[in-house]
TIMI-2910 file (N, C-alpha, C, CB; in pm, 1 decimal, decimal comma, always signed):
<rs>
+----------+----------+----------+----------+----------+----------+----------+----------+----------+----------+----------+----------+------+
!      n_x !      n_y !      n_z !     ca_x !     ca_y !     ca_z !      c_x !      c_y !      c_z !     cb_x !     cb_y !     cb_z ! resn !
+----------+----------+----------+----------+----------+----------+----------+----------+----------+----------+----------+----------+------+
!  -3959,9 !   +621,2 !   +500,3 !  -3840,2 !   +576,3 !   +558,8 !  -3728,9 !   +599,6 !   +464,5 !  -3849,1 !   +434,4 !   +597,7 !  Met !
!  -3738,3 !   +629,8 !   +342,7 !  -3622,5 !   +663,9 !   +264,8 !  -3506,0 !   +729,6 !   +320,0 !  -3660,4 !   +737,7 !   +169,5 !  Thr !
!  -3525,1 !   +817,6 !   +396,3 !  -3458,8 !   +934,7 !   +457,5 !  -3354,5 !   +828,1 !   +542,6 !  -3573,5 !  +1054,6 !   +558,7 !  Gly !
!  -3398,7 !   +750,3 !   +609,2 !  -3312,4 !   +675,4 !   +704,2 !  -3226,9 !   +564,6 !   +627,9 !  -3404,3 !   +607,1 !   +818,0 !  Phe !
!  -3273,8 !   +545,7 !   +518,7 !  -3216,1 !   +452,7 !   +430,3 !  -3085,5 !   +513,0 !   +379,9 !  -3312,4 !   +417,6 !   +316,2 !  Glu !
!  -3122,6 !   +643,3 !   +319,2 !  -3010,2 !   +731,4 !   +263,0 !  -2913,3 !   +767,8 !   +369,3 !  -3065,2 !   +863,2 !   +199,5 !  Asp !
!  -2974,9 !   +790,0 !   +490,0 !  -2863,7 !   +834,0 !   +605,6 !  -2779,9 !   +702,4 !   +621,6 !  -2938,6 !   +884,1 !   +769,5 !  Leu !
!  -2839,5 !   +591,3 !   +633,6 !  -2745,4 !   +457,9 !   +649,9 !  -2649,3 !   +434,4 !   +552,8 !  -2821,6 !   +332,3 !   +649,8 !  Gly !
!  -2690,4 !   +451,1 !   +411,4 !  -2589,1 !   +448,5 !   +319,6 !  -2467,6 !   +555,2 !   +323,3 !  -2654,3 !   +456,6 !   +200,8 !  Lys !
!  -2510,1 !   +678,2 !   +364,9 !  -2410,3 !   +771,4 !   +373,9 !  -2314,2 !   +736,7 !   +495,5 !  -2473,4 !   +908,8 !   +385,7 !  Met !
!  -2365,0 !   +680,3 !   +597,4 !  -2277,8 !   +643,0 !   +712,7 !  -2211,1 !   +537,9 !   +687,8 !  -2340,3 !   +621,2 !   +830,6 !  Leu !
!  -2234,1 !   +439,7 !   +620,4 !  -2151,5 !   +331,6 !   +567,7 !  -2046,1 !   +372,9 !   +484,5 !  -2226,7 !   +240,2 !   +496,3 !  Val !
!  -2071,8 !   +468,9 !   +383,4 !  -1987,1 !   +513,4 !   +290,2 !  -1864,3 !   +607,9 !   +364,8 !  -2076,0 !   +591,2 !   +182,1 !  Leu !
!  -1906,0 !   +671,9 !   +468,8 !  -1827,0 !   +768,2 !   +555,9 !  -1727,6 !   +669,2 !   +622,1 !  -1923,3 !   +856,3 !   +670,9 !  Phe !
!  -1799,4 !   +568,5 !   +681,2 !  -1696,6 !   +463,2 !   +754,4 !  -1592,5 !   +405,1 !   +668,3 !  -1772,1 !   +338,9 !   +813,5 !  Gly !
!  -1663,6 !   +354,2 !   +574,9 !  -1537,4 !   +294,4 !   +454,0 !  -1433,7 !   +411,4 !   +424,4 !  -1614,5 !   +248,5 !   +279,1 !  Ala !
!  -1465,5 !   +518,2 !   +381,0 !  -1367,7 !   +632,3 !   +374,0 !  -1266,1 !   +637,4 !   +481,4 !  -1438,8 !   +759,7 !   +376,6 !  Phe !
!  -1314,3 !   +664,7 !   +613,9 !  -1231,5 !   +666,4 !   +740,9 !  -1159,3 !   +537,5 !   +749,4 !  -1319,1 !   +687,6 !   +871,2 !  Phe !
!  -1202,3 !   +428,3 !   +734,5 !  -1117,0 !   +299,7 !   +737,9 !  -1028,0 !   +297,1 !   +618,8 !  -1206,0 !   +167,0 !   +738,8 !  Ile !
!  -1040,9 !   +345,7 !   +515,8 !   -941,3 !   +376,5 !   +416,0 !   -832,8 !   +458,5 !   +440,6 !   -995,6 !   +427,1 !   +318,1 !  Gly !
!   -877,5 !   +570,2 !   +489,0 !   -780,5 !   +673,4 !   +527,7 !   -684,3 !   +637,5 !   +648,0 !   -857,9 !   +797,7 !   +562,9 !  Val !
!   -753,6 !   +546,5 !   +736,8 !   -678,6 !   +522,4 !   +845,1 !   -575,9 !   +401,9 !   +803,7 !   -773,3 !   +490,9 !   +967,3 !  Gly !
!   -608,4 !   +329,5 !   +707,7 !   -512,4 !   +235,4 !   +659,9 !   -388,1 !   +282,3 !   +578,5 !   -582,7 !   +145,6 !   +582,4 !  Val !
!   -450,5 !   +399,8 !   +496,4 !   -339,3 !   +486,9 !   +439,0 !   -234,0 !   +547,9 !   +544,3 !   -407,0 !   +606,8 !   +363,6 !  Leu !
!   -288,3 !   +612,0 !   +649,8 !   -202,6 !   +679,6 !   +735,3 !   -122,5 !   +585,5 !   +818,0 !   -276,7 !   +770,3 !   +817,6 !  Val !
!   -176,0 !   +453,5 !   +847,6 !    -77,3 !   +347,6 !   +901,0 !    +31,4 !   +304,4 !   +809,8 !   -149,6 !   +224,4 !   +938,5 !  Leu !
!     +5,9 !   +278,2 !   +684,8 !    +96,6 !   +243,1 !   +565,3 !   +197,9 !   +365,3 !   +559,9 !     +7,2 !   +224,8 !   +415,0 !  Ala !
!   +160,7 !   +469,6 !   +556,6 !   +263,3 !   +601,5 !   +543,7 !   +326,1 !   +601,0 !   +657,3 !   +200,3 !   +749,5 !   +523,5 !  Leu !
!   +286,6 !   +584,1 !   +783,7 !   +380,1 !   +588,5 !   +918,5 !   +483,4 !   +488,8 !   +908,7 !   +299,4 !   +558,3 !  +1057,3 !  Gly !
!   +437,1 !   +362,2 !   +841,0 !   +551,8 !   +256,6 !   +840,6 !   +657,0 !   +280,2 !   +730,3 !   +492,1 !   +110,6 !   +819,4 !  Lys !
!   +618,3 !   +345,5 !   +623,0 !   +684,2 !   +383,1 !   +503,5 !   +792,6 !   +520,9 !   +508,5 !   +565,9 !   +407,4 !   +403,9 !  Leu !
!   +733,0 !   +601,1 !   +607,3 !   +781,0 !   +734,1 !   +616,8 !   +686,2 !   +824,7 !   +533,8 !   +928,8 !   +742,8 !   +568,3 !  Gly !
!   +683,9 !   +960,0 !   +569,8 !   +592,0 !  +1061,9 !   +553,1 !   +632,3 !  +1107,0 !   +402,7 !   +603,0 !  +1179,9 !   +673,0 !  Ser !
!   +756,5 !  +1088,3 !   +355,0 !   +808,6 !  +1140,8 !   +233,6 !   +840,1 !  +1304,3 !   +245,3 !   +701,9 !  +1108,1 !   +118,3 !  Phe !
!   +829,4 !  +1364,2 !   +367,5 !   +859,5 !  +1497,9 !   +391,8 !   +728,5 !  +1565,8 !   +410,9 !   +942,2 !  +1559,0 !   +281,3 !  Gly !
!   +627,0 !  +1484,2 !   +388,6 !   +472,9 !  +1559,9 !   +403,4 !   +460,9 !  +1597,3 !   +537,0 !   +336,1 !  +1463,8 !   +367,9 !  Phe !
!   +433,1 !  +1730,1 !   +559,5 !   +420,2 !  +1781,0 !   +707,0 !   +531,6 !  +1871,2 !   +731,8 !   +422,8 !  +1663,5 !   +817,1 !  Gly !
!   +624,7 !  +1858,6 !   +646,7 !   +755,2 !  +1945,0 !   +658,1 !   +804,6 !  +2015,3 !   +526,1 !   +873,8 !  +1852,3 !   +707,5 !  Arg !
!   +705,4 !  +2061,6 !   +462,4 !   +707,7 !  +2133,9 !   +327,7 !   +742,5 !  +2246,8 !   +358,3 !   +588,5 !  +2141,7 !   +247,8 !  Leu !
!   +809,7 !  +2330,3 !   +258,7 !   +800,9 !  +2466,3 !   +256,2 !   +677,8 !  +2534,0 !   +255,1 !   +862,4 !  +2505,1 !   +161,2 !  Pro !
!   +677,7 !  +2636,3 !   +352,8 !   +549,9 !  +2685,6 !   +371,1 !   +492,5 !  +2660,0 !   +490,8 !   +471,3 !  +2644,4 !   +281,2 !  Gly !
!   +530,0 !  +2545,6 !   +555,6 !   +475,5 !  +2493,9 !   +700,4 !   +553,5 !  +2587,2 !   +791,1 !   +508,5 !  +2319,5 !   +739,7 !  Asp !
!   +479,3 !  +2621,0 !   +885,8 !   +559,8 !  +2717,2 !  +1001,0 !   +581,2 !  +2657,9 !  +1112,0 !   +492,1 !  +2841,6 !  +1046,3 !  Ile !
!   +719,4 !  +2655,9 !  +1145,7 !   +756,3 !  +2580,8 !  +1283,2 !   +813,2 !  +2711,3 !  +1354,6 !   +882,3 !  +2437,2 !  +1269,7 !  Val !
!   +770,3 !  +2703,0 !  +1500,9 !   +824,5 !  +2785,8 !  +1581,7 !   +862,7 !  +2736,3 !  +1710,8 !   +749,1 !  +2882,4 !  +1591,8 !  Ile !
!   +990,8 !  +2738,6 !  +1721,7 !  +1044,5 !  +2670,0 !  +1826,5 !  +1111,1 !  +2772,8 !  +1939,8 !  +1147,1 !  +2570,1 !  +1765,9 !  Glu !
!  +1079,0 !  +2773,8 !  +2062,3 !  +1138,8 !  +2830,8 !  +2166,3 !  +1188,6 !  +2753,7 !  +2282,3 !  +1060,6 !  +2915,0 !  +2206,0 !  Arg !
!  +1229,2 !  +2817,5 !  +2390,1 !  +1295,3 !  +2737,6 !  +2499,6 !  +1191,8 !  +2635,1 !  +2558,2 !  +1350,6 !  +2836,2 !  +2617,6 !  Glu !
!  +1061,1 !  +2686,2 !  +2569,0 !   +985,1 !  +2600,4 !  +2652,2 !   +868,5 !  +2552,5 !  +2568,4 !   +939,9 !  +2671,2 !  +2781,9 !  Asn !
!   +856,1 !  +2602,7 !  +2442,3 !   +744,2 !  +2538,6 !  +2352,4 !   +772,3 !  +2535,2 !  +2207,5 !   +613,0 !  +2613,1 !  +2366,9 !  Ile !
!   +713,4 !  +2472,6 !  +2141,7 !   +697,1 !  +2447,6 !  +1996,1 !   +584,7 !  +2439,6 !  +1955,1 !   +749,5 !  +2346,3 !  +1951,0 !  Ser !
!   +573,0 !  +2517,8 !  +1834,0 !   +431,6 !  +2525,0 !  +1763,9 !   +465,1 !  +2487,6 !  +1608,6 !   +355,1 !  +2690,9 !  +1778,7 !  Cys !
!   +370,9 !  +2400,3 !  +1563,3 !   +398,0 !  +2368,0 !  +1418,8 !   +254,1 !  +2392,9 !  +1336,4 !   +454,8 !  +2202,0 !  +1404,4 !  Phe !
!   +244,0 !  +2474,0 !  +1240,1 !   +146,5 !  +2485,5 !  +1134,5 !   +147,4 !  +2440,6 !  +1014,3 !   +126,3 !  +2585,3 !  +1113,9 !  Phe !
!   +108,8 !  +2351,9 !   +973,7 !   +131,9 !  +2284,8 !   +861,9 !    +37,6 !  +2323,8 !   +742,4 !   +123,7 !  +2148,1 !   +894,6 !  Pro !
!    +51,1 !  +2468,9 !   +697,8 !    -19,5 !  +2556,8 !   +610,4 !    -16,0 !  +2477,9 !   +463,3 !    +54,2 !  +2711,8 !   +609,6 !  Leu !
!   +116,9 !  +2450,9 !   +427,1 !   +112,5 !  +2395,6 !   +291,4 !    +71,4 !  +2248,0 !   +275,6 !   +243,7 !  +2412,0 !   +232,4 !  Thr !
!   +105,7 !  +2181,5 !   +372,4 !    +41,1 !  +2037,1 !   +394,8 !   -113,2 !  +2043,1 !   +386,0 !    +81,2 !  +1975,2 !   +544,5 !  Ser !
!   -149,3 !  +2109,3 !   +457,2 !   -305,0 !  +2109,4 !   +479,5 !   -357,4 !  +2159,3 !   +348,9 !   -358,6 !  +2207,7 !   +608,0 !  Met !
!   -300,6 !  +2275,7 !   +269,3 !   -361,2 !  +2311,6 !   +136,1 !   -361,0 !  +2187,1 !    +46,0 !   -280,2 !  +2431,3 !    +65,4 !  Leu !
!   -243,6 !  +2115,2 !    +30,3 !   -223,7 !  +1998,4 !    -50,8 !   -333,5 !  +1891,4 !     -4,5 !    -71,1 !  +1943,4 !    -34,8 !  Ile !
!   -346,3 !  +1851,8 !    +93,5 !   -435,8 !  +1772,9 !   +147,6 !   -575,5 !  +1801,0 !   +105,7 !   -421,6 !  +1778,9 !   +279,9 !  Leu !
!   -605,4 !  +1920,4 !   +133,1 !   -743,5 !  +1966,5 !   +100,8 !   -759,7 !  +1950,5 !    -49,1 !   -770,0 !  +2119,0 !   +146,2 !  Ser !
!   -666,9 !  +2001,8 !   -141,8 !   -680,3 !  +1986,0 !   -275,5 !   -706,0 !  +1822,6 !   -332,2 !   -552,0 !  +2049,7 !   -331,2 !  Leu !
!   -617,8 !  +1759,0 !   -266,9 !   -634,4 !  +1611,0 !   -296,4 !   -770,4 !  +1555,3 !   -253,3 !   -523,7 !  +1529,5 !   -224,5 !  Val !
!   -822,2 !  +1589,2 !   -132,9 !   -942,1 !  +1536,7 !    -94,2 !  -1052,0 !  +1592,5 !   -168,1 !   -960,9 !  +1553,0 !    +40,5 !  Leu !
!  -1032,0 !  +1708,8 !   -204,4 !  -1146,3 !  +1776,1 !   -295,6 !  -1162,7 !  +1711,7 !   -408,4 !  -1123,9 !  +1915,6 !   -335,7 !  Thr !
!  -1063,0 !  +1673,0 !   -488,0 !  -1065,4 !  +1601,9 !   -620,3 !  -1114,7 !  +1453,1 !   -592,6 !   -913,9 !  +1603,6 !   -692,2 !  Val !
!  -1063,9 !  +1382,6 !   -505,4 !  -1107,0 !  +1254,1 !   -482,2 !  -1266,1 !  +1247,1 !   -445,0 !  -1018,7 !  +1196,9 !   -371,7 !  Leu !
!  -1306,8 !  +1341,7 !   -340,5 !  -1445,0 !  +1325,6 !   -325,4 !  -1549,2 !  +1395,1 !   -432,3 !  -1471,1 !  +1374,2 !   -193,3 !  Leu !
!  -1475,5 !  +1480,9 !   -504,0 !  -1585,4 !  +1510,1 !   -633,7 !  -1588,0 !  +1408,0 !   -735,2 !  -1551,9 !  +1645,0 !   -718,3 !  Asn !
!  -1477,2 !  +1322,7 !   -765,7 !  -1480,9 !  +1193,6 !   -832,4 !  -1558,6 !  +1108,1 !   -791,3 !  -1376,9 !  +1135,5 !   -835,9 !  Leu !
!  -1583,4 !  +1079,7 !   -651,4 !  -1650,0 !   +987,1 !   -604,3 !  -1801,3 !  +1025,9 !   -610,2 !  -1598,5 !   +957,3 !   -477,7 !  Leu !
!  -1840,4 !  +1151,1 !   -598,6 !  -1975,8 !  +1207,2 !   -601,4 !  -2009,4 !  +1172,7 !   -752,2 !  -1984,6 !  +1376,0 !   -559,7 !  Ala !
!  -1926,1 !  +1200,4 !   -836,5 !  -1969,7 !  +1196,0 !   -978,7 !  -2004,0 !  +1048,2 !  -1027,4 !  -1854,7 !  +1257,3 !  -1069,8 !  Arg !
!  -1916,2 !   +946,9 !   -938,9 !  -1910,2 !   +807,3 !   -973,9 !  -2063,8 !   +755,4 !   -906,7 !  -1758,4 !   +727,0 !   -903,2 !  Leu !
!  -2087,4 !   +820,2 !   -816,2 !  -2235,4 !   +773,9 !   -740,6 !  -2334,5 !   +832,3 !   -797,5 !  -2255,5 !   +808,8 !   -589,7 !  Leu !
!  -2311,4 !   +942,0 !   -891,9 !  -2426,2 !   +997,3 !   -960,3 !  -2500,3 !  +1112,3 !   -877,0 !  -2523,9 !   +881,3 !   -991,2 !  Gly !
!  -2430,5 !  +1182,4 !   -790,5 !  -2493,0 !  +1283,1 !   -717,8 !  -2457,6 !  +1428,6 !   -772,0 !  -2454,1 !  +1266,3 !   -573,4 !  Arg !
+----------+----------+----------+----------+----------+----------+----------+----------+----------+----------+----------+----------+------+
</rs>
């Protein structure tokens, strides 16, 4: 039954992570995004009837930050 215990711990950890991210997003929404999402390299296409936004640079930075944080978390948990 240790498989279910490990799965339960992982689900609790993911839930806590998503709660933390949600609180961070809410806080940043109230404080302003500090230009995140409108960085150089983010592609914005605006036409008469449509607008498309491709946040390439923002997603690369977010991916880098999450990779570092998750690696640190994994090291702290000993995995």
